C-alpha positions as CSV (number, residue, x, y, z in Angstrom):
1,M,138.5,163.2,141.5
2,D,135.2,164.4,143.1
3,S,133.7,161.7,145.3
4,H,130.3,162.6,143.9
5,Y,131.3,161.5,140.4
6,V,133.0,158.3,141.7
7,W,129.9,157.3,143.6
8,K,127.7,158.1,140.5
9,G,129.9,155.9,138.4
10,V,129.8,153.0,140.9
11,S,126.0,153.3,141.0
12,S,125.7,153.3,137.2
13,M,127.9,150.2,137.1
14,R,125.7,148.5,139.7
15,R,122.6,149.3,137.7
16,I,124.2,147.9,134.5
17,L,125.2,144.7,136.3
18,S,121.8,144.4,137.9
19,V,120.0,144.7,134.6
20,G,122.5,142.3,132.9
21,L,121.9,139.7,135.6
22,S,118.1,140.1,135.3
23,I,118.4,139.5,131.5
24,L,120.5,136.4,132.1
25,V,118.0,135.0,134.5
26,A,115.0,135.8,132.4
27,L,116.5,134.4,129.2
28,S,117.9,131.3,130.8
29,G,114.5,130.5,132.2
30,C,112.8,130.9,128.8
31,A,115.3,128.6,127.1
32,S,115.5,125.6,129.4
33,Y,114.7,121.9,129.3
34,T,113.9,119.8,132.3
35,P,114.0,116.0,131.7
36,S,111.0,114.0,132.9
37,S,110.3,110.3,133.3
38,A,108.5,108.3,130.6
39,P,105.7,106.0,131.7
40,I,106.6,102.3,131.9
41,P,104.3,100.3,129.6
42,K,102.6,97.1,130.8
43,A,102.6,94.0,128.6
44,G,99.2,93.2,127.3
45,S,97.6,96.5,128.4
46,M,98.9,98.9,125.8
47,P,96.4,100.4,123.3
48,G,97.9,98.2,120.5
49,W,99.0,94.6,121.3
50,V,99.6,91.5,119.3
51,T,101.3,88.2,119.8
52,E,102.8,86.1,116.9
53,G,104.6,82.9,117.9
54,A,107.2,83.7,120.4
55,V,107.0,87.5,119.9
56,A,104.7,89.9,121.6
57,I,104.5,93.5,120.4
58,G,102.8,96.5,122.1
59,A,102.4,100.0,120.9
60,D,101.1,103.3,122.4
61,P,101.1,106.3,120.1
62,H,101.6,109.4,122.2
63,V,99.4,111.7,120.0
64,Q,97.8,113.9,122.7
65,A,99.5,117.2,123.2
66,D,99.4,117.0,127.0
67,R,101.0,113.5,127.0
68,Q,103.8,114.8,124.7
69,K,104.3,117.8,126.9
70,A,104.6,115.6,130.0
71,V,107.2,113.3,128.4
72,F,109.0,115.5,126.0
73,D,108.2,119.1,127.2
74,A,107.0,119.9,123.7
75,D,104.2,119.6,121.3
76,L,105.7,117.1,118.8
77,G,102.6,117.0,116.7
78,E,103.0,120.7,115.8
79,A,106.6,119.9,114.8
80,G,105.4,117.1,112.5
81,V,106.6,114.2,114.7
82,L,104.7,111.1,115.7
83,P,106.1,109.4,118.8
84,V,105.1,105.8,119.4
85,Q,106.1,103.9,122.5
86,V,106.9,100.3,121.6
87,L,107.4,97.2,123.7
88,V,108.9,94.0,122.4
89,Q,108.8,90.8,124.5
90,N,110.4,87.5,123.8
91,R,108.2,84.6,124.9
92,G,110.3,81.8,123.4
93,D,113.5,80.0,124.3
94,R,115.7,81.4,121.5
95,G,117.4,84.8,121.5
96,L,115.8,87.5,119.4
97,L,117.5,90.6,118.0
98,V,115.5,93.8,118.1
99,R,116.7,96.8,116.1
100,R,115.1,100.2,115.7
101,S,116.0,100.2,112.1
102,D,113.8,97.1,111.6
103,I,110.7,99.0,112.6
104,A,108.5,100.9,110.1
105,L,105.2,102.6,109.9
106,V,103.1,101.7,106.8
107,L,100.6,104.3,105.8
108,P,97.2,103.7,104.2
109,D,98.6,104.6,100.8
110,A,101.4,102.0,101.3
111,R,104.0,104.6,102.0
112,M,106.6,103.3,104.5
113,L,108.1,105.6,107.1
114,S,111.4,104.7,108.7
115,P,112.2,105.8,112.3
116,A,113.9,109.2,112.8
117,G,116.7,109.3,115.3
118,A,116.1,111.0,118.7
119,S,118.8,113.6,117.9
120,A,117.0,114.5,114.6
121,V,113.7,114.9,116.5
122,A,115.3,117.1,119.1
123,A,116.9,119.2,116.4
124,K,113.6,119.7,114.7
125,L,112.2,121.3,117.9
126,E,115.1,123.7,118.2
127,S,114.8,127.3,116.9
128,I,117.1,130.3,116.9
129,G,114.1,132.6,117.1
130,G,114.7,133.2,120.9
131,V,118.3,134.1,120.2
132,V,117.4,136.5,117.5
133,G,114.6,138.1,119.5
134,A,116.9,138.4,122.5
135,S,119.6,140.1,120.4
136,I,117.0,142.7,119.1
137,A,115.6,143.3,122.6
138,F,118.8,143.3,124.7
139,G,121.7,143.6,122.3
140,M,124.9,141.7,122.9
141,I,124.1,140.7,126.5
142,G,120.9,139.2,125.3
143,F,122.5,137.4,122.5
144,L,125.2,135.8,124.7
145,A,122.7,134.9,127.4
146,A,120.2,133.4,124.9
147,S,122.9,131.5,123.1
148,S,124.2,129.9,126.3
149,A,120.7,129.0,127.5
150,E,119.8,127.5,124.1
151,D,123.0,125.4,124.1
152,K,122.3,124.0,127.5
153,A,118.6,123.3,126.7
154,R,119.6,121.6,123.4
155,A,122.1,119.3,125.1
156,A,119.7,118.4,127.8
157,R,116.9,117.7,125.3
158,Q,119.0,115.5,123.1
159,T,120.3,113.5,126.0
160,D,116.8,113.0,127.3
161,F,115.3,112.0,124.0
162,R,118.1,109.5,123.3
163,S,117.5,107.9,126.7
164,K,113.8,107.4,125.9
165,E,114.4,106.0,122.4
166,L,114.0,102.3,121.8
167,Q,117.5,100.7,121.9
168,D,118.9,97.8,119.8
169,V,119.1,94.7,122.0
170,T,119.2,90.9,122.0
171,L,116.3,89.5,124.2
172,G,116.6,86.3,126.0
173,K,113.7,84.2,127.2
174,E,111.0,86.3,128.9
175,E,113.0,89.4,128.4
176,S,111.5,92.6,127.0
177,V,112.6,96.1,125.8
178,H,110.6,99.3,125.5
179,G,111.2,102.8,124.3
180,F,110.0,105.4,121.8
181,V,110.2,105.3,118.1
182,F,109.8,108.6,116.2
183,F,108.3,109.0,112.8
184,I,108.5,112.2,110.7
185,P,106.3,112.2,107.6
186,P,108.2,113.6,104.6
187,Q,106.9,116.5,102.6
188,G,104.0,115.4,100.4
189,T,102.5,112.9,103.0
190,P,98.8,113.3,103.3
191,A,97.1,113.4,106.7
192,F,96.3,110.0,108.2
193,D,94.5,108.6,111.2
194,E,95.5,104.9,110.8
195,A,98.7,103.1,110.0
196,T,100.4,99.7,110.5
197,L,103.4,99.4,112.7
198,T,105.8,96.6,111.4
199,V,108.5,95.1,113.7
200,R,111.0,92.7,112.3
201,V,112.8,90.5,114.9
202,V,115.7,88.2,114.1
203,D,116.5,84.7,115.6
204,V,120.1,85.0,116.7
205,E,120.7,81.3,116.4
206,D,119.8,80.7,112.7
207,G,119.4,84.2,111.4
208,S,115.7,83.7,110.4
209,S,113.3,86.6,111.0
210,V,109.7,87.3,111.5
211,V,107.8,90.5,110.8
212,V,105.0,91.3,113.2
213,R,102.3,93.8,112.1
214,L,100.3,95.9,114.5
215,P,97.4,98.2,113.3
216,L,97.3,101.6,114.9
217,R,94.3,103.9,115.0
218,G,93.4,107.4,116.2
219,L,96.8,108.8,115.1
220,G,95.3,112.1,113.9
221,S,98.5,113.0,112.0
222,K,98.4,116.1,109.8
223,G,100.9,114.5,107.5
224,A,103.3,116.9,105.7
225,P,101.6,118.6,102.8
226,K,103.6,120.3,100.1
């Protein structure tokens, strides 16, 4: 075989590999997620704070796009998600059970929103648009690269969101727990700027419970119109 054609074939292969590598790098960079640290709230200095008996509750709605970007690397407001950082502190002698499922957001029209799981919130932010676009632009190489990048970003995002979510816990004397609680208004929910966060805590000794209510303002939620 003529060495000229062999060299030409090798050069073509190198160009293909070079282009393919460039595509992989570019698409992997576009579909990536880098976890970041969430701010640690300070008891008594959060925007919302109330004490009822042996229970102290703090809340800090992260409604600003820049704060959401810093903590979640996304604009949750545009995705219809309201993240609220919550702190619960036990100031009594008896153990208190705190469960995320016992937290709710009561809207001005009396609608009650239950928390959405971190995995559901992460999934709401995911889109296959990048994969489809990459397939159109770069064919099979683009599709495979975008799919792999999206999978890695999806796993990283879900792990990070779950780590920042408020966890169920039993608090001893002077112990506290903090984390994010996410609310996703269902379709038909009008826009609202105020709401009331309700937190139910249970006395682990006798099973009695108390519901603490904390008004929140300046939420600026667009709701979820039909």
